[in-house]
C-alpha positions as CSV (number, residue, x, y, z in Angstrom):
1,M,-6.4,21.1,-12.0
2,S,-3.6,18.6,-12.8
3,Y,-2.4,15.9,-10.5
4,S,0.3,16.1,-7.9
5,L,3.1,13.6,-7.7
6,N,5.2,12.5,-4.7
7,V,8.1,10.1,-5.1
8,I,9.3,8.6,-1.8
9,R,12.5,6.7,-2.1
10,K,13.4,3.8,0.1
11,S,16.2,5.8,1.7
12,E,13.7,8.5,2.8
13,Q,11.4,6.1,4.6
14,T,11.5,5.8,8.4
15,S,11.3,2.5,10.3
16,S,10.4,1.9,14.0
17,L,10.2,-1.1,16.3
18,W,7.0,-2.6,17.6
19,S,6.3,-5.5,19.9
20,G,6.4,-8.0,17.1
21,G,9.2,-6.7,14.9
22,K,9.8,-3.7,12.7
23,T,7.4,-1.4,10.7
24,T,8.2,1.1,8.0
25,Q,5.8,4.0,7.3
26,L,5.7,4.5,3.5
27,A,3.1,7.4,3.4
28,I,0.5,9.1,5.6
29,Y,-2.2,11.6,4.8
30,P,-2.2,14.4,5.6
31,E,1.6,14.5,5.4
32,D,1.8,16.0,8.9
33,G,-0.5,13.2,10.3
34,D,0.7,11.3,13.3
35,Y,0.0,7.6,13.5
36,S,0.7,7.5,17.3
37,K,-2.1,10.0,17.8
38,R,-4.3,8.2,15.3
39,D,-4.4,11.6,13.5
40,F,-4.6,10.6,9.8
41,K,-7.0,9.9,7.0
42,W,-5.0,7.0,5.5
43,R,-1.6,5.4,6.1
44,I,0.5,3.0,4.0
45,S,3.2,0.8,5.7
46,T,5.1,-2.4,5.6
47,A,5.9,-4.6,8.6
48,D,8.2,-7.4,9.4
49,V,6.6,-9.8,11.9
50,E,9.4,-11.5,13.7
51,V,7.5,-13.5,16.4
52,D,5.4,-16.6,16.0
53,E,2.3,-15.0,17.4
54,S,1.2,-11.4,18.0
55,L,-1.8,-9.4,18.9
56,F,-2.7,-6.5,16.7
57,T,-2.8,-2.9,18.0
58,H,-6.4,-2.0,18.7
59,L,-7.5,0.7,16.2
60,P,-11.2,1.4,16.5
61,G,-12.7,3.4,13.6
62,I,-9.9,2.3,11.2
63,Q,-10.5,-0.1,8.3
64,R,-7.5,-2.3,7.7
65,I,-6.3,-4.2,4.6
66,I,-3.2,-6.5,5.0
67,M,-1.4,-8.2,2.1
68,I,1.3,-10.7,2.6
69,L,4.5,-10.0,0.7
70,D,6.7,-12.9,2.0
71,G,5.9,-15.9,4.2
72,E,2.5,-17.1,5.4
73,M,0.2,-15.9,8.1
74,S,-3.0,-16.9,9.8
75,L,-5.3,-14.1,11.1
76,E,-7.8,-14.8,13.8
77,H,-10.5,-12.1,14.3
78,K,-12.2,-13.0,17.6
79,G,-15.9,-13.6,17.0
80,K,-15.6,-12.8,13.3
81,H,-13.5,-14.9,10.8
82,R,-10.2,-16.6,10.4
83,V,-8.1,-16.6,7.3
84,H,-4.8,-18.1,6.1
85,L,-2.8,-15.8,3.8
86,Q,0.0,-16.7,1.4
87,P,2.0,-14.2,-0.6
88,F,-0.1,-11.5,-2.3
89,E,-3.3,-12.7,-0.7
90,Q,-5.1,-10.1,1.5
91,D,-7.6,-9.7,4.3
92,R,-9.8,-6.7,5.1
93,F,-11.0,-6.1,8.6
94,D,-12.0,-3.6,11.3
95,G,-9.1,-2.3,13.3
96,G,-11.4,-2.3,16.4
97,W,-11.6,-6.1,16.3
98,T,-9.4,-8.3,18.5
99,T,-7.0,-9.8,16.0
100,R,-4.3,-12.3,16.5
101,S,-1.7,-13.3,13.9
102,I,0.2,-16.5,13.6
103,G,3.3,-16.7,11.4
104,R,6.4,-14.7,10.6
105,V,6.0,-12.6,7.5
106,T,6.6,-9.4,5.7
107,D,3.3,-7.7,5.0
108,F,1.9,-4.6,3.4
109,N,-0.7,-2.5,5.3
110,L,-3.3,0.0,4.3
111,M,-5.2,1.9,7.1
112,L,-8.3,3.9,6.3
113,A,-10.1,6.3,8.6
114,E,-13.8,7.1,8.4
115,G,-14.7,8.7,5.0
116,C,-12.0,6.8,3.1
117,E,-12.3,3.7,0.9
118,G,-9.4,1.8,-0.6
119,D,-8.1,-1.3,-2.3
120,L,-4.9,-3.2,-2.8
121,G,-3.7,-5.0,-5.9
122,T,-0.6,-6.7,-7.3
123,I,1.0,-6.0,-10.7
124,H,3.5,-8.6,-11.9
125,L,5.6,-7.3,-14.7
126,N,7.2,-10.1,-16.6
127,D,6.9,-9.2,-20.3
128,G,5.2,-6.3,-22.0
129,I,3.6,-3.2,-20.5
130,H,0.9,-2.8,-17.9
131,S,-1.5,0.0,-18.8
132,E,-4.3,1.5,-16.8
133,V,-6.4,4.7,-16.7
134,L,-7.0,6.5,-13.4
135,D,-10.5,8.0,-13.3
136,N,-11.5,10.1,-10.3
137,G,-15.2,9.4,-10.8
138,D,-17.5,10.9,-8.1
139,S,-14.8,11.1,-5.4
140,A,-13.6,14.5,-4.1
141,K,-10.1,13.1,-4.0
142,R,-8.2,10.0,-5.2
143,S,-4.7,8.9,-4.4
144,D,-2.9,6.0,-6.1
145,A,0.3,4.6,-4.8
146,Y,2.7,2.2,-6.6
147,Y,5.2,0.4,-4.3
148,C,8.1,-1.5,-6.0
149,F,8.4,-4.7,-4.0
150,K,10.7,-6.6,-6.3
151,G,12.9,-5.7,-9.2
152,K,13.0,-2.3,-11.0
153,S,10.3,-0.6,-13.0
154,R,9.8,2.3,-15.3
155,M,6.5,4.3,-14.9
156,S,5.1,6.9,-17.4
157,I,2.2,9.3,-16.7
158,D,0.3,10.5,-19.8
159,E,3.5,9.8,-21.8
160,K,5.0,13.0,-20.4
161,E,6.6,12.1,-17.1
162,S,8.9,9.1,-16.6
163,I,10.0,7.7,-13.2
164,V,12.3,4.8,-12.4
165,L,11.2,2.8,-9.4
166,G,13.8,0.8,-7.5
167,K,13.1,-1.9,-4.9
168,G,11.3,-0.2,-1.9
169,D,10.5,3.0,-3.7
170,L,6.9,4.4,-3.7
171,V,5.1,6.8,-6.1
172,I,1.9,8.6,-5.0
173,L,-0.4,10.3,-7.5
174,N,-3.1,12.6,-6.1
175,M,-6.1,13.7,-8.1
176,D,-9.1,15.9,-7.2
177,Q,-12.5,16.1,-9.0
178,F,-11.2,18.5,-11.5
179,C,-8.3,16.4,-12.7
180,N,-8.6,14.7,-16.1
181,N,-8.1,11.0,-16.4
182,L,-4.4,9.9,-16.2
183,N,-2.9,7.2,-18.4
184,I,-0.4,5.1,-16.5
185,K,2.1,2.7,-18.0
186,L,4.4,0.4,-16.1
187,S,7.2,-1.7,-17.6
188,N,10.3,-3.5,-16.6
189,Y,13.4,-1.3,-16.4
190,E,15.4,-3.7,-18.6
191,D,14.4,-6.4,-21.2
192,G,14.3,-9.8,-19.7
193,S,13.9,-8.6,-16.1
194,S,10.8,-8.7,-13.9
195,A,9.3,-6.6,-11.2
196,T,6.4,-6.7,-8.8
197,I,4.4,-3.6,-7.9
198,I,1.8,-3.3,-5.1
199,K,-0.9,-0.9,-6.2
200,V,-3.0,1.1,-3.7
201,S,-6.1,3.1,-4.6
202,I,-7.8,5.4,-2.1
203,F,-11.0,7.4,-2.5
204,Y,-11.9,10.1,0.0
């Protein structure tokens, strides 16, 4: 089976208010999943934290990874650890922990329910082309998301499909165990420009 592709433009994303600011859901799986009911396998979002201190929503059974996009934040996990994060640094923790944040930031969030594993990474496109191969390995399913945080980028898949990513756009590639490896190339949309892509990999 071949891969499936989903392009979610910034204009299609929905934002909502929370006690500390604004959050934007970029993607959720399954697509009819409901975050408010905790009915999902994984969820990708961004958030603007607009207060100096906030207490994170209690999410037992959910593994969380947070990456700072803009600003600086300290996270205090009661009885666990404390970390200070600068742009593109990340922290992984259990959503069931009591977590307090200090600092006003824009952050990128990955939530993983039981049975899912995932990682976040950053791709800075200055000159040249970023190439990688997606290999499903032993997982039943794999999803990779590419979020354009800054600039504008061109993405090619197996040198067949080409997609232009503007700021705030998201591309998701879904593979199952029968899918062949996928060759991904990312480049700046124009010579002399730059872009920053947040990469998400999820295995489930």
